[in-house]
C-alpha beads as a LAMMPS data file, in Angstrom:
LAMMPS data file: protein, C-alpha beads

89 atoms
88 bonds

1 atom types
1 bond types

-500.0 500.0 xlo xhi
-500.0 500.0 ylo yhi
-500.0 500.0 zlo zhi

Masses

1 110.0

Atoms # bond

1 1 1 -474.421 -328.300 -134.755
2 1 1 -469.821 -327.934 -135.001
3 1 1 -468.213 -325.495 -137.243
4 1 1 -464.848 -325.738 -137.820
5 1 1 -462.890 -322.576 -137.704
6 1 1 -459.358 -322.101 -139.770
7 1 1 -457.538 -319.400 -139.187
8 1 1 -454.415 -318.729 -141.574
9 1 1 -451.167 -316.902 -139.918
10 1 1 -449.356 -314.073 -141.767
11 1 1 -446.024 -316.015 -142.926
12 1 1 -444.248 -316.617 -139.529
13 1 1 -440.646 -317.294 -140.737
14 1 1 -439.566 -314.335 -140.197
15 1 1 -435.624 -314.584 -139.707
16 1 1 -435.685 -317.984 -140.654
17 1 1 -433.249 -318.825 -144.168
18 1 1 -434.826 -321.380 -146.728
19 1 1 -431.913 -322.843 -147.797
20 1 1 -432.803 -326.335 -149.930
21 1 1 -435.865 -327.317 -151.789
22 1 1 -436.613 -329.022 -148.596
23 1 1 -437.175 -326.219 -147.024
24 1 1 -440.076 -324.740 -149.411
25 1 1 -442.211 -327.789 -149.368
26 1 1 -442.155 -327.564 -145.618
27 1 1 -443.107 -324.103 -146.050
28 1 1 -446.409 -324.647 -147.876
29 1 1 -447.014 -327.867 -145.248
30 1 1 -447.329 -325.320 -143.042
31 1 1 -450.730 -323.733 -145.356
32 1 1 -451.659 -327.544 -145.919
33 1 1 -450.257 -327.703 -149.582
34 1 1 -448.647 -331.306 -149.933
35 1 1 -447.554 -331.127 -153.747
36 1 1 -446.806 -334.706 -155.213
37 1 1 -447.359 -335.174 -159.214
38 1 1 -444.199 -338.117 -159.698
39 1 1 -442.442 -335.554 -162.110
40 1 1 -439.552 -333.800 -160.586
41 1 1 -439.902 -330.804 -162.890
42 1 1 -443.748 -331.027 -162.798
43 1 1 -443.449 -330.847 -158.598
44 1 1 -442.102 -327.985 -159.073
45 1 1 -443.772 -326.042 -161.239
46 1 1 -446.720 -326.848 -159.108
47 1 1 -444.796 -325.564 -156.250
48 1 1 -443.887 -321.920 -157.712
49 1 1 -447.321 -321.429 -158.586
50 1 1 -448.662 -322.177 -154.912
51 1 1 -445.627 -320.019 -154.066
52 1 1 -446.933 -317.052 -156.452
53 1 1 -450.647 -317.589 -155.189
54 1 1 -449.577 -317.653 -151.007
55 1 1 -447.581 -314.144 -151.825
56 1 1 -450.301 -312.430 -154.085
57 1 1 -452.948 -313.731 -150.888
58 1 1 -450.400 -311.715 -148.979
59 1 1 -449.654 -314.357 -146.932
60 1 1 -445.894 -314.384 -147.479
61 1 1 -443.690 -311.693 -147.032
62 1 1 -441.598 -310.420 -149.927
63 1 1 -438.230 -311.470 -148.540
64 1 1 -439.831 -315.473 -148.294
65 1 1 -441.561 -315.171 -151.421
66 1 1 -438.255 -313.931 -153.173
67 1 1 -436.276 -316.658 -151.493
68 1 1 -438.167 -320.002 -152.222
69 1 1 -438.668 -318.599 -155.903
70 1 1 -434.844 -318.608 -155.828
71 1 1 -434.655 -322.208 -154.314
72 1 1 -437.134 -323.611 -157.331
73 1 1 -435.632 -321.462 -160.022
74 1 1 -432.679 -322.869 -159.252
75 1 1 -433.975 -326.805 -158.296
76 1 1 -435.250 -326.311 -162.024
77 1 1 -432.809 -325.149 -163.648
78 1 1 -430.387 -328.298 -162.251
79 1 1 -433.101 -330.720 -163.162
80 1 1 -433.448 -329.080 -166.791
81 1 1 -430.112 -329.377 -167.049
82 1 1 -430.391 -333.557 -166.045
83 1 1 -432.802 -334.208 -168.423
84 1 1 -430.787 -332.654 -170.928
85 1 1 -428.507 -334.867 -171.073
86 1 1 -430.197 -337.538 -170.212
87 1 1 -431.148 -336.451 -173.877
88 1 1 -427.537 -336.239 -175.256
89 1 1 -426.367 -339.101 -173.796

Bonds

1 1 1 2
2 1 2 3
3 1 3 4
4 1 4 5
5 1 5 6
6 1 6 7
7 1 7 8
8 1 8 9
9 1 9 10
10 1 10 11
11 1 11 12
12 1 12 13
13 1 13 14
14 1 14 15
15 1 15 16
16 1 16 17
17 1 17 18
18 1 18 19
19 1 19 20
20 1 20 21
21 1 21 22
22 1 22 23
23 1 23 24
24 1 24 25
25 1 25 26
26 1 26 27
27 1 27 28
28 1 28 29
29 1 29 30
30 1 30 31
31 1 31 32
32 1 32 33
33 1 33 34
34 1 34 35
35 1 35 36
36 1 36 37
37 1 37 38
38 1 38 39
39 1 39 40
40 1 40 41
41 1 41 42
42 1 42 43
43 1 43 44
44 1 44 45
45 1 45 46
46 1 46 47
47 1 47 48
48 1 48 49
49 1 49 50
50 1 50 51
51 1 51 52
52 1 52 53
53 1 53 54
54 1 54 55
55 1 55 56
56 1 56 57
57 1 57 58
58 1 58 59
59 1 59 60
60 1 60 61
61 1 61 62
62 1 62 63
63 1 63 64
64 1 64 65
65 1 65 66
66 1 66 67
67 1 67 68
68 1 68 69
69 1 69 70
70 1 70 71
71 1 71 72
72 1 72 73
73 1 73 74
74 1 74 75
75 1 75 76
76 1 76 77
77 1 77 78
78 1 78 79
79 1 79 80
80 1 80 81
81 1 81 82
82 1 82 83
83 1 83 84
84 1 84 85
85 1 85 86
86 1 86 87
87 1 87 88
88 1 88 89
């Protein structure tokens, strides 16, 4: 009988700054989280939820959590503006 053990290490990104949406995707991938719903706004909302859960599980440092959420909120704002412009125009 083979037993597979997965060890999740606490966030090892100290000192590495996330700068964009892609960096947040890479952070989630480190934890085996791959998100693609097909609608960007839904993807962003699910990513926010997953980041929050990782933080609450104490797998992310506060700085990493805050940086990721800031990036995702900025992306959500951009996406909301794009959707609003499409409706207006």
